[in-house]
C-alpha positions in Angstrom: 2.9 10.8 -4.5 2.1 13.2 -1.7 1.9 12.6 1.8 -1.9 12.8 1.6 -1.8 10.1 -1.2 0.8 8.1 0.8 -1.6 8.3 3.9 -4.5 7.3 1.7 -2.9 4.4 0.2 -1.5 3.2 3.7 -5.1 3.5 5.2 -6.7 1.7 2.5 -4.4 -1.3 3.0 -4.6 -1.2 6.7 -8.3 -0.7 7.2 -9.1 -3.5 4.4 -6.4 -6.3 4.7 -8.9 -8.6 3.4 -9.5 -7.0 0.3 -7.7 -8.4 -2.9 -5.5 -5.3 -3.5 -3.3 -4.9 -6.7 -0.9 -2.4 -7.2 -3.3 -1.6 -10.1 -6.0 -0.8 -7.8 -4.3 1.2 -5.3 -2.6 3.5 -7.8 -6.0 4.0 -9.2 -7.3 5.1 -5.8 -4.4 7.7 -5.6 -4.6 8.6 -9.3 -1.0 7.4 -10.3 0.3 5.2 -12.7 1.2 1.7 -11.6 4.9 2.1 -11.9 4.9 5.6 -10.6 3.0 4.5 -7.3 5.3 1.6 -6.9 8.5 3.8 -7.1 7.3 6.5 -4.8 5.5 4.2 -2.4 8.8 2.1 -2.0 10.8 5.6 -1.9 8.5 6.8 1.1 7.7 3.7 3.2 10.8 1.7 2.4 9.3 -1.3 0.9 7.2 -2.2 -2.2 3.5 -1.7 -1.7 2.6 -5.7 -1.9 5.4 -6.4 0.4 3.9 -3.7 3.0 0.6 -5.2 2.5 1.7 -8.8 3.2 3.6 -7.7 6.3 0.5 -6.0 7.6 -1.5 -9.1 6.9 1.1 -11.3 8.7 1.3 -9.1 11.7 -2.8 -9.1 12.0 -2.6 -12.9 12.3 0.6 -13.5 14.1 0.7 -12.4 17.7 3.8 -10.8 19.0 
């Protein structure tokens, strides 16, 4: 996963939190296999993509 692919994946999730994203749909958007996407995303972001997405969704609905 390149920096550009990471930005695309993060942007897709953050702009469309209501969408029913799956690992497969995100990996497809950045032209990666599911396992490769999860491994690289986790390495770069520090948490798996679905956990990151859940965290983003929670931050949107729970005020700080």
